[in-house]
N, CA, C and O of each residue as an XYZ file, in Angstrom:
740
protein
N     118.227    116.075    101.423
C     118.472    114.850    102.162
C     117.900    113.683    101.369
O     116.747    113.719    100.940
N     118.702    112.666    101.181
C     118.234    111.508    100.406
C     117.248    110.685    101.226
O     117.199    110.778    102.452
N     116.479    109.893    100.527
C     115.507    109.051    101.219
C     116.209    108.065    102.132
O     115.765    107.859    103.262
N     117.309    107.438    101.670
C     118.025    106.459    102.495
C     118.467    107.062    103.810
O     118.271    106.460    104.866
N     119.069    108.260    103.762
C     119.521    108.865    105.005
C     118.338    109.245    105.884
O     118.458    109.238    107.109
N     117.211    109.572    105.291
C     116.014    109.874    106.059
C     115.582    108.653    106.859
O     115.280    108.770    108.046
N     115.549    107.495    106.234
C     115.121    106.282    106.935
C     116.148    105.848    107.967
O     115.782    105.207    108.952
N     117.434    106.177    107.775
C     118.467    105.874    108.763
C     118.238    106.651    110.052
O     118.595    106.180    111.132
N     117.648    107.832    109.949
C     117.489    108.695    111.106
C     116.220    108.410    111.896
O     115.990    109.032    112.934
N     115.414    107.505    111.438
C     114.135    107.222    112.080
C     114.278    106.019    113.007
O     114.774    104.970    112.595
N     113.844    106.169    114.262
C     113.801    105.041    115.189
C     112.361    104.555    115.255
O     111.427    105.337    115.434
N     112.204    103.239    115.107
C     110.877    102.653    115.028
C     110.510    101.994    116.343
O     111.332    101.321    116.965
N     109.248    102.195    116.769
C     108.764    101.611    118.011
C     107.314    101.154    117.843
O     106.560    101.701    117.039
N     106.948    100.138    118.625
C     105.577     99.635    118.656
C     104.903    100.139    119.923
O     105.530    100.203    120.980
N     103.631    100.495    119.819
C     102.863    100.994    120.966
C     101.545    100.249    121.036
O     100.930     99.956    120.011
N     101.114     99.943    122.253
C      99.769     99.379    122.427
C      98.740    100.471    122.192
O      97.784    100.299    121.436
N      98.955    101.588    122.852
C      98.151    102.794    122.649
C      99.129    103.889    122.271
O     100.159    104.072    122.920
N      98.804    104.596    121.244
C      99.732    105.604    120.730
C      99.514    106.920    121.468
O      98.456    107.536    121.339
N     100.530    107.362    122.256
C     100.380    108.640    122.961
C     100.434    109.822    121.989
O     101.070    109.739    120.938
N      99.770    110.910    122.344
C      99.709    112.095    121.481
C     101.096    112.686    121.227
O     101.326    113.264    120.165
N     102.021    112.553    122.177
C     103.349    113.116    121.946
C     104.143    112.290    120.931
O     105.143    112.769    120.397
N     103.715    111.075    120.662
C     104.369    110.237    119.653
C     103.765    110.487    118.276
O     104.483    110.566    117.280
N     102.456    110.610    118.229
C     101.756    110.803    116.959
C     100.558    111.717    117.180
O      99.582    111.321    117.816
N     100.629    112.938    116.657
C      99.494    113.860    116.826
C      98.212    113.291    116.216
O      98.243    112.559    115.226
N      97.109    113.641    116.823
C      95.797    113.118    116.452
C      95.497    113.275    114.950
O      94.906    112.378    114.349
N      95.899    114.406    114.337
C      95.566    114.636    112.928
C      96.221    113.627    111.994
O      95.801    113.495    110.845
N      97.236    112.913    112.462
C      97.891    111.903    111.628
C      97.306    110.507    111.833
O      97.544    109.630    111.002
N      96.561    110.269    112.889
C      96.081    108.920    113.209
C      95.373    108.234    112.050
O      95.689    107.088    111.731
N      94.423    108.911    111.414
C      93.626    108.237    110.376
C      94.461    107.909    109.141
O      94.041    107.080    108.334
N      95.614    108.522    108.969
C      96.489    108.164    107.842
C      97.482    107.078    108.245
O      97.614    106.066    107.556
N      98.162    107.284    109.335
C      99.291    106.417    109.686
C      98.851    105.110    110.335
O      99.488    104.079    110.123
N      97.796    105.131    111.106
C      97.360    103.913    111.794
C      96.387    103.078    110.963
O      95.982    101.999    111.397
N      96.011    103.546    109.800
C      95.098    102.809    108.928
C      95.789    101.558    108.389
O      96.916    101.637    107.899
N      95.135    100.426    108.474
C      95.747     99.171    108.015
C      95.372     98.815    106.573
O      95.796     97.783    106.054
N      94.588     99.661    105.944
C      94.205     99.408    104.555
C      95.265     99.874    103.571
O      96.389    100.194    103.958
N      94.903     99.909    102.314
C      95.826    100.273    101.244
C      96.041    101.790    101.198
O      95.111    102.549    100.922
N      97.264    102.216    101.469
C      97.618    103.625    101.366
C      97.501    104.080     99.911
O      97.063    105.200     99.646
N      97.883    103.232     98.980
C      97.790    103.564     97.559
C      96.356    103.948     97.199
O      96.127    104.965     96.544
N      95.413    103.147     97.619
C      93.992    103.409     97.308
C      93.552    104.752     97.892
O      92.839    105.512     97.237
N      93.976    105.039     99.116
C      93.603    106.311     99.748
C      94.232    107.493     99.030
O      93.594    108.533     98.869
N      95.488    107.341     98.595
C      96.164    108.442     97.906
C      95.575    108.686     96.526
O      95.470    109.833     96.091
N      95.195    107.631     95.840
C      94.538    107.794     94.534
C      93.245    108.585     94.717
O      92.951    109.486     93.932
N      92.476    108.251     95.749
C      91.220    108.973     96.017
C      91.498    110.433     96.372
O      90.822    111.329     95.866
N      92.478    110.682     97.228
C      92.815    112.046     97.630
C      93.253    112.879     96.434
O      92.908    114.056     96.327
N      94.009    112.268     95.543
C      94.607    113.006     94.426
C      93.626    113.265     93.287
O      93.956    113.973     92.335
N      92.446    112.710     93.373
C      91.499    112.866     92.277
C      92.030    112.240     90.995
O      91.756    112.727     89.898
N      92.787    111.163     91.139
C      93.363    110.478     89.980
C      94.733    110.994     89.575
O      95.358    110.429     88.678
N      95.219    112.061     90.217
C      96.545    112.600     89.910
C      97.576    112.006     90.875
O      98.249    112.733     91.607
N      97.686    110.687     90.864
C      98.615    109.956     91.734
C      99.757    109.429     90.877
O      99.542    108.958     89.760
N     100.971    109.513     91.408
C     102.137    109.062     90.653
C     103.178    108.503     91.611
O     103.337    108.988     92.731
N     103.883    107.474     91.153
C     105.003    106.898     91.898
C     106.283    107.291     91.172
O     106.453    106.981     89.992
N     107.180    107.970     91.872
C     108.500    108.287     91.330
C     109.496    107.294     91.910
O     109.679    107.236     93.126
N     110.134    106.521     91.056
C     111.155    105.574     91.499
C     112.437    106.355     91.763
O     113.020    106.923     90.840
N     112.876    106.385     93.015
C     114.083    107.122     93.390
C     115.320    106.240     93.308
O     116.383    106.689     92.879
N     115.179    104.982     93.722
C     116.305    104.044     93.626
C     115.783    102.617     93.708
O     114.746    102.341     94.312
N     116.534    101.725     93.082
C     116.217    100.298     93.101
C     117.531     99.560     92.917
O     118.242     99.785     91.937
N     117.856     98.680     93.855
C     119.093     97.938     93.704
C     119.335     96.988     94.859
O     118.640     97.010     95.875
N     120.342     96.154     94.670
C     120.729     95.181     95.692
C     121.662     95.863     96.673
O     122.714     96.381     96.300
N     121.255     95.854     97.940
C     122.037     96.500     98.998
C     121.960     95.661    100.266
O     121.199     94.697    100.355
N     122.762     96.053    101.232
C     122.669     95.436    102.557
C     121.701     96.278    103.400
O     121.930     97.470    103.603
N     120.640     95.667    103.882
C     119.684     96.413    104.720
C     120.340     96.891    106.011
O     121.370     96.368    106.434
N     119.730     97.879    106.617
C     120.180     98.374    107.913
C     119.965     97.284    108.966
O     119.155     96.375    108.785
N     120.702     97.397    110.056
C     120.648     96.400    111.136
C     119.213     96.181    111.627
O     118.783     95.038    111.777
N     118.470     97.263    111.878
C     117.102     97.114    112.393
C     116.172     96.515    111.340
O     115.194     95.854    111.690
N     116.459     96.734    110.059
C     115.652     96.134    108.997
C     115.889     94.625    108.943
O     114.945     93.855    108.767
N     117.144     94.202    109.092
C     117.457     92.763    109.134
C     116.740     92.105    110.309
O     116.174     91.018    110.181
N     116.773     92.778    111.446
C     116.118     92.232    112.643
C     114.611     92.111    112.404
O     114.014     91.090    112.747
N     113.994     93.135    111.824
C     112.543     93.103    111.563
C     112.168     91.987    110.591
O     111.117     91.360    110.730
N     113.032     91.744    109.611
C     112.754     90.727    108.589
C     113.186     89.326    109.012
O     112.789     88.341    108.389
N     113.995     89.228    110.064
C     114.499     87.925    110.492
C     115.536     87.359    109.529
O     115.626     86.144    109.352
N     116.321     88.243    108.905
C     117.368     87.785    107.990
C     118.737     88.091    108.591
O     118.863     88.993    109.420
N     119.765     87.345    108.179
C     121.104     87.589    108.721
C     121.637     88.976    108.352
O     121.385     89.489    107.262
N     122.371     89.558    109.279
C     123.029     90.831    109.040
C     124.004     90.670    107.879
O     124.765     89.704    107.837
N     123.986     91.589    106.958
C     124.893     91.523    105.812
C     124.304     90.850    104.584
O     124.868     90.943    103.494
N     123.173     90.174    104.751
C     122.524     89.562    103.582
C     121.981     90.666    102.688
O     121.369     91.617    103.175
N     122.196     90.551    101.413
C     121.715     91.558    100.477
C     120.219     91.365    100.218
O     119.680     90.261    100.298
N     119.581     92.485     99.908
C     118.145     92.479     99.613
C     117.895     93.510     98.519
O     118.702     94.413     98.304
N     116.787     93.365     97.844
C     116.381     94.358     96.855
C     115.729     95.502     97.625
O     114.735     95.310     98.324
N     116.301     96.685     97.486
C     115.788     97.855     98.194
C     115.267     98.853     97.166
O     115.963     99.254     96.233
N     114.018     99.232     97.380
C     113.323    100.145     96.458
C     112.864    101.357     97.246
O     112.193    101.225     98.270
N     113.228    102.537     96.765
C     112.786    103.768     97.401
C     111.999    104.583     96.395
O     112.416    104.755     95.249
N     110.848    105.087     96.840
C     109.958    105.834     95.960
C     109.424    107.075     96.662
O     109.438    107.175     97.889
N     108.962    108.003     95.862
C     108.187    109.147     96.355
C     106.795    109.008     95.765
O     106.641    108.828     94.557
N     105.792    109.091     96.606
C     104.403    109.022     96.161
C     103.882    110.444     96.050
O     103.952    111.225     96.999
N     103.362    110.763     94.879
C     102.902    112.126     94.605
C     101.388    112.167     94.449
O     100.778    111.283     93.848
N     100.809    113.207     95.001
C      99.398    113.506     94.832
C      99.330    114.928     94.297
O      99.812    115.869     94.928
N      98.727    115.069     93.130
C      98.604    116.391     92.496
C      99.969    117.077     92.361
O     100.083    118.292     92.518
N     100.992    116.284     92.069
C     102.325    116.814     91.832
C     103.187    116.997     93.064
O     104.390    117.225     92.936
N     102.615    116.905     94.251
C     103.375    117.100     95.482
C     103.763    115.753     96.097
O     102.972    114.810     96.089
N     104.980    115.672     96.625
C     105.392    114.466     97.338
C     104.664    114.444     98.675
O     104.824    115.344     99.500
N     103.856    113.397     98.878
C     103.088    113.280    100.118
C     103.578    112.131    100.993
O     103.329    112.120    102.199
N     104.275    111.160    100.392
C     104.825    110.022    101.138
C     106.139    109.611    100.484
O     106.256    109.584     99.259
N     107.124    109.292    101.318
C     108.351    108.658    100.827
C     108.348    107.250    101.402
O     108.042    107.056    102.579
N     108.689    106.271    100.575
C     108.604    104.873    101.014
C     109.883    104.119    100.671
O     110.549    104.396     99.673
N     110.199    103.165    101.525
C     111.362    102.293    101.343
C     110.901    100.861    101.567
O     110.329    100.535    102.607
N     111.154    100.014    100.581
C     110.794     98.593    100.685
C     112.075     97.782    100.677
O     112.972     98.024     99.870
N     112.152     96.827    101.574
C     113.308     95.921    101.663
C     112.774     94.516    101.413
O     111.973     93.989    102.185
N     113.244     93.920    100.305
C     112.716     92.625     99.885
C     113.858     91.610     99.851
O     114.700     91.669     98.955
N     113.905     90.674    100.815
C     114.965     89.667    100.831
C     114.939     88.810     99.563
O     113.896     88.630     98.935
N     116.098     88.292     99.208
C     116.238     87.506     97.980
C     115.285     86.307     97.963
O     114.719     85.989     96.918
N     115.102     85.639     99.108
C     114.211     84.473     99.156
C     112.746     84.838     98.926
O     111.956     83.994     98.504
N     112.384     86.075     99.198
C     111.004     86.520     98.969
C     110.717     86.652     97.475
O     109.563     86.573     97.052
N     111.756     86.850     96.684
C     111.591     87.113     95.250
C     111.499     85.843     94.416
O     111.789     85.866     93.220
N     111.103     84.750     95.027
C     110.919     83.489     94.302
C     109.435     83.234     94.107
O     108.612     83.740     94.871
N     109.089     82.466     93.110
C     107.689     82.165     92.838
C     106.972     83.388     92.287
O     107.560     84.183     91.555
N     105.699     83.536     92.642
C     104.900     84.654     92.128
C     105.490     86.018     92.509
O     105.304     87.005     91.796
N     106.191     86.059     93.624
C     106.714     87.330     94.115
C     107.921     87.831     93.324
O     108.386     88.945     93.566
N     108.439     87.036     92.384
C     109.583     87.510     91.584
C     109.220     88.743     90.773
O     110.101     89.515     90.395
N     107.923     88.940     90.497
C     107.504     90.122     89.745
C     107.719     91.431     90.511
O     107.648     92.510     89.921
N     107.982     91.344     91.826
C     108.275     92.541     92.608
C     109.542     93.241     92.112
O     109.715     94.440     92.332
N     110.425     92.500     91.447
C     111.653     93.095     90.901
C     111.349     94.067     89.771
O     112.178     94.918     89.450
N     110.193     93.955     89.176
C     109.885     94.696     87.955
C     108.750     95.712     88.134
O     108.110     96.091     87.153
N     108.494     96.154     89.358
C     107.408     97.110     89.592
C     107.651     98.459     88.918
O     106.707     99.103     88.462
N     108.897     98.883     88.854
C     109.186    100.198     88.288
C     108.413    101.273     89.021
O     108.552    101.417     90.235
N     107.595    102.036     88.295
C     106.818    103.115     88.904
C     105.370    102.711     89.186
O     104.486    103.561     89.299
N     105.143    101.407     89.298
C     103.828    100.922     89.727
C     103.827    100.872     91.255
O     104.862    100.598     91.862
N     102.691    101.129     91.876
C     102.647    101.115     93.344
C     102.732     99.701     93.919
O     102.034     98.791     93.471
N     103.590     99.535     94.909
C     103.720     98.253     95.605
C     102.410     97.892     96.304
O     102.026     96.723     96.341
N     101.725     98.891     96.857
C     100.467     98.641     97.560
C      99.427     97.947     96.704
O      98.659     97.124     97.204
N      99.393     98.268     95.420
C      98.435     97.614     94.521
C      98.724     96.120     94.440
O      97.798     95.313     94.364
N      99.997     95.748     94.457
C     100.373     94.333     94.428
C     100.034     93.663     95.762
O      99.430     92.591     95.792
N     100.432     94.310     96.868
C     100.231     93.703     98.187
C      98.759     93.496     98.519
O      98.366     92.421     98.971
N      97.949     94.520     98.294
C      96.566     94.466     98.747
C      95.639     93.729     97.791
O      94.448     93.598     98.075
N      96.155     93.247     96.669
C      95.346     92.381     95.810
C      95.743     90.922     95.981
O      95.105     90.036     95.412
N      96.785     90.665     96.757
C      97.230     89.295     97.001
C      96.363     88.649     98.078
O      96.188     89.213     99.158
N      95.832     87.490     97.791
C      94.996     86.782     98.774
C      95.834     86.136     99.874
O      95.306     85.748    100.916
N      97.134     86.023     99.643
C      97.984     85.359    100.640
C      98.726     86.365    101.518
O      99.579     85.962    102.309
N      98.427     87.667    101.403
C      99.145     88.686    102.152
C      98.700     88.748    103.606
O      97.509     88.724    103.919
N      99.696     88.827    104.483
C      99.455     89.077    105.909
C     100.352     90.246    106.293
O     101.408     90.454    105.697
N      99.918     91.007    107.298
C     100.678     92.187    107.707
C     100.923     92.155    109.203
O     100.026     91.841    109.986
N     102.150     92.485    109.594
C     102.475     92.565    111.013
C     101.889     93.850    111.588
O     101.294     94.658    110.875
N     102.070     94.013    112.875
C     101.667     95.265    113.505
C     102.480     96.425    112.957
O     103.543     96.235    112.365
N     101.967     97.620    113.161
C     102.621     98.824    112.655
C     103.578     99.370    113.712
O     103.220     99.512    114.882
N     104.800     99.673    113.277
C     105.766    100.381    114.113
C     105.739    101.851    113.689
O     105.550    102.163    112.513
N     105.927    102.740    114.651
C     105.879    104.176    114.374
C     107.240    104.812    114.563
O     108.057    104.342    115.355
N     107.474    105.886    113.826
C     108.698    106.654    113.957
C     108.419    108.124    113.705
O     107.407    108.480    113.101
N     109.322    108.978    114.172
C     109.194    110.418    113.951
C     110.582    111.031    113.885
O     111.528    110.538    114.500
N     110.685    112.113    113.130
C     111.949    112.833    113.057
C     111.681    114.289    112.712
O     110.656    114.625    112.118
N     112.617    115.146    113.092
C     112.520    116.557    112.761
C     113.036    116.742    111.345
O     114.128    116.277    111.017
N     112.269    117.409    110.510
C     112.596    117.582    109.091
C     113.063    119.019    108.857
O     112.263    119.953    108.903
N     114.325    119.186    108.615
C     114.921    120.495    108.311
C     114.572    121.553    109.360
O     114.408    122.724    109.016
N     114.456    121.165    110.626
C     114.112    122.071    111.725
C     112.823    122.848    111.490
O     112.614    123.900    112.094
N     111.960    122.337    110.618
C     110.706    123.024    110.323
C     109.486    122.210    110.735
O     108.571    122.732    111.372
N     109.476    120.940    110.372
C     108.304    120.087    110.582
C     108.751    118.769    111.202
O     109.900    118.348    111.068
N     107.813    118.140    111.879
C     108.026    116.761    112.282
C     107.453    115.875    111.196
O     106.354    116.116    110.697
N     108.196    114.860    110.837
C     107.757    113.880    109.859
C     107.434    112.608    110.640
O     108.236    112.154    111.455
N     106.266    112.040    110.390
C     105.838    110.828    111.071
C     105.806    109.688    110.070
O     105.515    109.880    108.889
N     106.108    108.507    110.561
C     106.150    107.369    109.659
C     105.691    106.092    110.321
O     105.446    106.027    111.526
N     105.586    105.086    109.486
C     105.213    103.751    109.948
C     105.984    102.733    109.127
O     106.458    103.017    108.027
N     106.093    101.550    109.688
C     106.633    100.443    108.907
C     105.996     99.155    109.389
O     105.590     99.021    110.543
N     105.923     98.204    108.452
C     105.328     96.890    108.726
C     106.052     95.849    107.907
O     106.605     96.128    106.843
N     106.032     94.640    108.434
C     106.491     93.493    107.658
C     105.251     92.873    107.035
O     104.273     92.583    107.724
N     105.300     92.674    105.734
C     104.236     91.977    105.007
C     104.740     90.582    104.689
O     105.917     90.399    104.378
N     103.865     89.610    104.765
C     104.194     88.239    104.389
C     103.380     87.871    103.156
O     102.160     88.029    103.124
N     104.082     87.378    102.146
C     103.448     86.868    100.929
C     103.849     85.412    100.810
O     105.025     85.110    100.613
N     102.899     84.513    100.925
C     103.199     83.074    100.988
C     104.249     82.811    102.067
O     105.176     82.026    101.864
N     104.097     83.469    103.207
C     104.973     83.326    104.381
C     106.385     83.852    104.141
O     107.299     83.521    104.897
N     106.582     84.672    103.093
C     107.889     85.261    102.799
C     107.815     86.759    103.100
O     106.893     87.437    102.646
N     108.800     87.287    103.877
C     108.686     88.667    104.353
C     109.223     89.729    103.394
O     110.129     89.490    102.596
N     108.618     90.910    103.511
C     109.200     92.125    102.956
C     108.811     93.257    103.897
O     107.747     93.234    104.515
N     109.680     94.234    103.990
C     109.483     95.341    104.925
C     109.149     96.598    104.141
O     109.822     96.925    103.163
N     108.109     97.302    104.572
C     107.725     98.556    103.940
C     107.698     99.639    105.011
O     106.991     99.526    106.013
N     108.490    100.701    104.778
C     108.490    101.869    105.663
C     107.996    103.063    104.859
O     108.371    103.247    103.701
N     107.149    103.872    105.490
C     106.556    105.031    104.817
C     106.689    106.256    105.717
O     106.364    106.209    106.903
N     107.167    107.342    105.138
C     107.245    108.620    105.842
C     106.194    109.546    105.236
O     106.155    109.744    104.022
N     105.350    110.104    106.084
C     104.227    110.929    105.651
C     104.647    112.397    105.712
O     104.939    112.929    106.783
N     104.672    113.033    104.557
C     105.149    114.407    104.437
C     104.034    115.403    104.786
O     102.854    115.088    104.630
N     104.404    116.607    105.259
C     103.389    117.612    105.625
C     102.421    117.938    104.496
O     101.273    118.290    104.766
N     102.843    117.833    103.250
C     101.953    118.136    102.117
C     100.713    117.244    102.112
O      99.674    117.639    101.584
N     100.808    116.052    102.691
C      99.648    115.154    102.738
C      98.530    115.774    103.572
O      97.384    115.842    103.129
N      98.863    116.221    104.771
C      97.841    116.836    105.624
C      97.313    118.124    105.010
O      96.125    118.427    105.123
N      98.201    118.889    104.351
C      97.767    120.128    103.715
C      96.733    119.834    102.630
O      95.704    120.506    102.551
N      97.005    118.831    101.797
C      96.032    118.474    100.752
C      94.733    117.950    101.360
O      93.641    118.327    100.935
N      94.863    117.083    102.352
C      93.664    116.508    102.972
C      92.820    117.599    103.626
O      91.593    117.559    103.537
N      93.452    118.570    104.279
C      92.672    119.628    104.933
C      92.049    120.560    103.894
O      90.936    121.045    104.100
N      92.748    120.824    102.775
C      92.159    121.637    101.700
C      90.914    120.944    101.147
O      89.890    121.584    100.907
N      91.014    119.627    100.948
C      89.872    118.879    100.427
C      88.708    118.899    101.409
O      87.554    119.036    101.003
N      89.007    118.764    102.703
C      87.935    118.799    103.708
C      87.261    120.159    103.730
O      86.040    120.242    103.860
N      88.050    121.241    103.603
C      87.454    122.588    103.569
C      86.604    122.746    102.319
O      85.528    123.343    102.360
N      87.095    122.207    101.207
C      86.351    122.335     99.946
C      85.032    121.576    100.006
O      84.060    121.961     99.357
N      84.999    120.487    100.792
C      83.798    119.644    100.862
C      82.850    120.071    101.975
O      81.702    119.629    102.017
N      83.329    120.939    102.887
C      82.461    121.312    104.005
C      81.403    122.315    103.553
O      81.653    123.139    102.674
N      80.208    122.235    104.169
C      79.123    123.142    103.765
C      79.472    124.590    104.101
O      80.082    124.861    105.135
N      79.098    125.488    103.256
C      79.356    126.922    103.473
C      78.104    127.563    104.063
O      76.972    127.198    103.746
N      78.364    128.546    104.945
C      77.209    129.228    105.534
C      76.878    130.495    104.803
O      75.932    131.191    105.170
């Protein structure tokens, strides 16, 4: 299943309090964290963090993405899809939708990120603001539930949308690390 079709199947919602049936407790500290996911993944991976660029191009965003960004339906945007790897495993799939007007001024460098993490750019910007987090979930190949989040980021008051799907391998790695760090009896 391609990343684009994966994001098409996800319905996003905002919650004041996140019920357990929407997001299991073990995912809270990853998905509800408002800090830099890139920084957390680099730490988890022990430096074995990599961004795989899956696609980059001018496309028409989905209807709900246009609504989230406040742009007209049918307006083209730069859409970037990546897989974030920790220790060789895909732990997050991400989709960024960047309207053409956002790519002016200092933000024009977003066109040239390649396999550099977007989070490193966003979280080092002094002018960055982030909207509330919307949550989504979907059944993945009838085996696992995949949970995700998305937010609109503003850079100099110009929006871009970032959606992230957290793969089961993330929790597996995090739990292995916790077991490795826990005291033995």
